[in-house]
C-alpha positions as CSV (number, residue, x, y, z in Angstrom):
1,M,8.1,1.2,-9.7
2,L,9.8,3.2,-7.1
3,I,12.7,3.6,-9.4
4,W,10.5,4.6,-12.3
5,S,8.5,7.1,-10.0
6,L,11.6,8.7,-9.0
7,F,12.9,8.9,-12.8
8,C,9.6,10.5,-13.7
9,G,9.8,12.9,-10.7
10,S,13.4,13.9,-12.0
11,S,12.1,14.4,-15.4
12,V,9.3,16.7,-14.2
13,V,11.8,18.9,-12.5
14,A,14.0,19.2,-15.6
15,L,11.0,19.7,-17.9
16,Y,9.7,22.5,-15.6
17,K,13.0,24.4,-16.0
18,L,13.3,23.6,-19.7
19,F,9.8,24.7,-20.8
20,A,9.2,27.6,-18.4
21,G,8.9,30.0,-21.1
22,W,6.2,27.9,-22.8
23,A,4.3,27.5,-19.7
24,S,4.1,31.4,-19.2
25,R,2.9,31.7,-22.9
26,A,0.4,29.0,-22.4
27,G,-1.4,30.7,-19.4
28,A,-3.5,29.5,-16.6
29,Y,-6.2,28.0,-18.6
30,R,-4.1,25.8,-20.9
31,T,-2.1,24.5,-18.0
32,G,-5.1,23.9,-15.8
33,I,-6.9,22.0,-18.8
34,L,-3.7,19.8,-19.2
35,T,-3.5,19.3,-15.6
36,T,-7.1,18.0,-15.4
37,G,-6.6,15.8,-18.5
38,I,-3.7,14.0,-16.8
39,F,-5.6,13.7,-13.6
40,M,-8.4,12.0,-15.5
41,L,-5.9,9.7,-17.2
42,A,-4.5,8.7,-13.8
43,A,-8.1,8.1,-12.5
44,L,-8.7,5.4,-15.3
45,Y,-6.5,2.8,-13.4
46,P,-9.0,2.2,-10.4
47,V,-11.8,2.4,-13.0
48,R,-10.1,-0.5,-14.9
49,K,-9.7,-2.4,-11.8
50,Q,-13.4,-2.1,-10.7
51,A,-15.1,-2.3,-14.1
52,L,-14.1,-5.5,-15.6
53,W,-16.7,-5.1,-18.4
54,L,-14.4,-2.7,-20.0
55,S,-11.7,-5.3,-20.2
56,L,-14.2,-7.7,-21.7
57,R,-15.3,-5.4,-24.4
58,Y,-11.6,-4.6,-25.2
59,T,-10.8,-8.2,-25.2
60,R,-13.7,-9.0,-27.7
61,W,-12.6,-6.2,-29.9
62,I,-8.9,-7.5,-29.9
63,A,-10.2,-10.9,-31.1
64,R,-11.3,-9.4,-34.2
65,L,-7.8,-8.1,-35.2
66,P,-4.8,-10.1,-36.6
67,R,-3.1,-12.3,-34.0
68,P,0.3,-10.6,-33.8
69,L,-1.3,-7.2,-33.5
70,G,-4.0,-8.5,-31.0
71,V,-1.3,-10.1,-28.7
72,R,0.5,-7.0,-28.6
73,L,-2.6,-4.9,-27.7
74,L,-3.7,-7.4,-25.1
75,V,-0.6,-6.6,-23.2
76,L,-1.7,-3.1,-22.8
77,D,-4.9,-4.2,-20.9
78,R,-2.8,-6.0,-18.1
79,L,-3.0,-4.4,-14.7
80,E,0.6,-4.0,-14.7
81,S,0.5,-2.0,-17.8
82,W,-2.4,0.2,-16.3
83,R,-0.3,0.6,-13.2
84,I,2.7,2.0,-15.1
85,V,0.4,4.3,-16.9
86,H,-1.2,5.5,-13.5
87,V,2.2,6.0,-11.8
88,S,3.5,8.0,-14.7
89,A,0.5,10.0,-15.1
90,G,0.2,10.7,-11.4
91,V,3.9,12.0,-11.4
92,F,3.7,13.9,-14.6
93,S,0.6,15.6,-13.6
94,L,2.7,17.7,-11.1
95,L,4.4,19.3,-14.0
96,P,1.3,21.3,-15.5
97,F,-0.1,21.6,-12.0
98,W,3.2,23.3,-11.1
99,W,2.9,25.6,-14.0
100,H,-0.7,26.3,-13.1
101,T,0.3,27.3,-9.6
102,Q,2.6,30.1,-10.9
103,F,-0.5,32.4,-12.2
104,G,-1.5,34.9,-9.9
105,P,-2.2,35.0,-6.1
106,R,-3.9,31.8,-4.9
107,S,-7.1,31.8,-2.9
108,L,-7.7,29.5,0.2
109,L,-9.5,26.8,-1.9
110,E,-6.4,26.8,-4.2
111,L,-4.1,26.5,-1.3
112,V,-6.1,23.7,0.0
113,L,-6.1,22.0,-3.3
114,E,-2.3,22.5,-3.7
115,V,-1.7,20.9,-0.3
116,F,-4.1,17.9,-1.1
117,V,-2.3,17.2,-4.6
118,L,0.9,17.2,-2.9
119,A,-0.2,14.8,-0.2
120,L,-1.8,12.7,-2.9
121,A,1.4,12.5,-4.8
122,V,3.3,11.5,-1.4
123,S,0.8,8.8,-0.6
124,G,1.3,7.3,-4.2
125,L,5.1,7.4,-3.8
126,L,4.5,5.7,-0.5
127,G,2.4,3.2,-2.2
128,T,5.0,2.2,-4.8
129,L,7.5,1.9,-2.1
130,I,5.1,-0.6,0.0
131,E,4.1,-2.6,-3.0
132,D,7.6,-3.1,-4.2
133,F,9.0,-3.7,-0.6
134,L,6.5,-5.5,1.3
135,P,5.8,-8.8,-0.8
136,A,9.5,-9.6,-1.0
137,R,10.0,-8.8,2.7
138,M,7.1,-10.9,3.6
139,L,8.4,-14.0,1.9
140,K,11.7,-13.5,3.3
141,L,10.3,-13.5,6.8
142,G,8.2,-16.6,6.1
143,N,5.0,-15.0,6.3
144,P,3.3,-16.0,3.0
145,E,-0.5,-15.3,3.9
146,V,-2.2,-13.0,1.6
147,R,-5.7,-12.9,3.0
148,L,-6.5,-11.4,6.5
149,E,-9.3,-14.3,6.7
150,D,-6.5,-16.9,6.4
151,V,-4.2,-15.2,9.1
152,E,-7.2,-15.1,11.6
153,A,-8.1,-18.7,11.1
154,A,-4.5,-19.7,11.4
155,S,-4.2,-17.7,14.7
156,Q,-7.3,-19.3,16.1
157,E,-6.0,-22.7,15.1
158,L,-2.7,-22.1,17.1
159,Y,-4.6,-20.9,20.0
160,V,-6.6,-24.2,20.3
161,Q,-3.4,-26.2,19.6
162,A,-1.6,-24.4,22.5
163,E,-4.8,-24.8,24.9
164,E,-5.1,-28.5,24.1
165,L,-1.4,-29.1,24.5
166,V,-1.0,-27.5,28.0
167,L,-3.9,-29.7,29.4
168,G,-2.9,-32.5,31.9
169,H,0.8,-31.0,32.5
170,S,2.2,-30.0,35.8
171,E,1.1,-26.8,37.6
172,P,4.5,-25.1,37.0
173,L,4.3,-25.6,33.3
174,V,0.8,-24.4,33.1
175,H,1.7,-21.4,35.3
176,A,4.6,-20.6,32.9
177,Y,2.3,-20.9,29.9
178,L,-0.3,-18.7,31.4
179,S,2.0,-15.9,32.4
180,L,4.6,-16.0,29.4
181,L,3.0,-17.6,26.4
182,R,-0.9,-17.2,26.6
183,P,-0.7,-13.5,26.3
184,I,1.3,-14.0,23.0
185,V,-1.0,-16.7,21.6
186,A,-4.2,-14.9,22.5
187,G,-3.2,-11.3,22.0
188,N,-1.4,-9.2,19.3
189,Q,2.0,-7.7,19.2
190,P,2.4,-3.8,19.4
191,S,2.2,-2.2,16.1
192,L,5.5,-0.3,16.5
193,R,7.4,-3.6,17.2
194,L,6.0,-5.0,14.0
195,L,6.8,-2.0,12.0
196,W,10.4,-2.0,13.1
197,A,10.5,-5.6,12.3
198,T,9.2,-5.0,8.7
199,L,11.9,-2.3,8.4
200,S,14.7,-4.0,9.7
201,G,13.8,-7.3,8.2
202,I,14.2,-9.2,11.4
203,N,11.8,-11.6,12.6
204,P,10.4,-10.6,15.9
205,A,9.3,-14.1,17.0
206,S,12.5,-15.2,18.6
207,T,12.9,-12.1,20.6
208,V,9.4,-12.0,21.9
209,C,9.5,-15.7,22.9
210,K,13.2,-15.6,24.2
211,P,12.2,-15.5,28.0
212,A,10.0,-18.6,27.6
213,R,12.6,-20.4,25.7
214,L,15.3,-19.8,28.2
215,I,13.2,-21.5,31.0
216,A,12.0,-24.4,28.8
217,D,14.8,-26.8,29.6
218,G,14.1,-26.3,33.5
219,F,10.9,-28.5,33.2
220,G,12.7,-31.8,32.9
221,V,10.6,-34.5,31.2
222,E,8.1,-31.8,30.2
223,A,10.7,-29.6,28.4
224,A,9.9,-30.7,25.0
225,V,6.2,-30.0,25.6
226,F,7.0,-26.4,26.5
227,H,9.3,-26.0,23.6
228,Q,6.5,-27.0,21.5
229,L,4.4,-24.2,23.2
230,V,7.0,-21.8,22.6
231,D,7.1,-22.9,18.8
232,I,3.3,-22.2,18.7
233,A,4.1,-18.8,20.3
234,E,6.6,-18.0,17.6
235,R,4.3,-18.9,14.8
236,K,1.6,-16.8,16.3
237,V,3.9,-13.9,16.4
238,G,4.7,-14.5,12.8
239,L,1.1,-14.4,11.9
240,D,0.7,-11.1,13.7
241,H,3.4,-9.7,11.7
242,N,1.9,-11.1,8.6
243,Q,-1.4,-9.5,9.6
244,F,0.2,-6.2,10.3
245,N,1.9,-6.1,6.9
246,L,-1.4,-6.9,5.2
247,K,-3.1,-4.1,6.9
248,L,-0.4,-1.8,6.1
249,S,-0.7,-2.5,2.5
250,G,-4.2,-1.8,2.5
251,E,-4.6,1.3,4.7
252,W,-2.1,3.2,2.5
253,L,-4.6,2.3,-0.4
254,R,-7.5,3.7,1.7
255,L,-5.7,6.9,2.3
256,H,-4.7,7.3,-1.3
257,R,-8.2,6.8,-2.4
258,S,-9.5,9.4,0.2
259,L,-7.0,11.9,-1.0
260,A,-7.9,11.4,-4.6
261,I,-11.5,11.7,-3.9
262,A,-10.8,14.9,-2.1
263,V,-8.7,16.3,-4.8
264,L,-11.5,15.4,-7.3
265,V,-14.0,17.4,-5.3
266,L,-11.7,20.4,-4.8
267,V,-10.9,20.5,-8.7
268,A,-14.6,20.6,-9.3
269,F,-15.1,23.5,-6.9
270,H,-12.1,25.1,-8.4
271,I,-13.2,24.9,-12.1
272,T,-16.8,25.8,-11.1
273,G,-15.4,29.0,-9.3
274,V,-13.2,30.0,-12.2
275,L,-16.1,29.6,-14.8
276,Y,-18.5,31.4,-12.7
277,F,-16.6,34.3,-11.3
278,V,-14.0,34.9,-14.0
279,G,-15.5,33.3,-17.0
280,I,-13.9,31.7,-20.0
């Protein structure tokens, strides 16, 4: 999807140059209507995700058609198909919007709208990058959990295992656990460290737990126990990394939705202002 988005962006630039004469003849109203129409097309994707009754009605309608045609039309209702339409419409909406901004001086509201539209486009590009990049990277790093609830439950289970395993052992081992490993098992890793691990593709667990691993053999007959504690801590770091990636994949979507709502409100104010003060 990222490659497709970049291709659509390149097409927007080429079409802007190619049809500059048509845009000047079309005027502000036609380019504005075209921009709003493509915005609304892009907005159908979240509606489809939330309103499953639309898909149900569509499926019932398809069931009445001949099977070969119905199978082809059913593919159009897949979320992957809707996502392609959403991304394509989001990028190509910049073309008429670009034309629309060329007509006359812009007011403060229009400048704010322009900034928010560009921010929305950038957040969408960031989202396609995250959705293409994160799943494969998470599987590569061995962090397969897909729900935050599962990550939190697994982290709590590891903490209980570590606390039970350390009971009844020598004071030096308990002290080393409390000073080196318990902060890892009971706490969370810094976000910047986890972000760098995601970007670099390097599992941070071995680096974080390396000081504890180096002293494990010094506990003699209890070395195996301390190695088990270090293994638990490494798994906890992996879960922290998993949790960070899941939150990252969710936070960008919240940002994207907030920007989309802001753009919708600003577009409504812009259209209302034009119709009231200028008139059709």
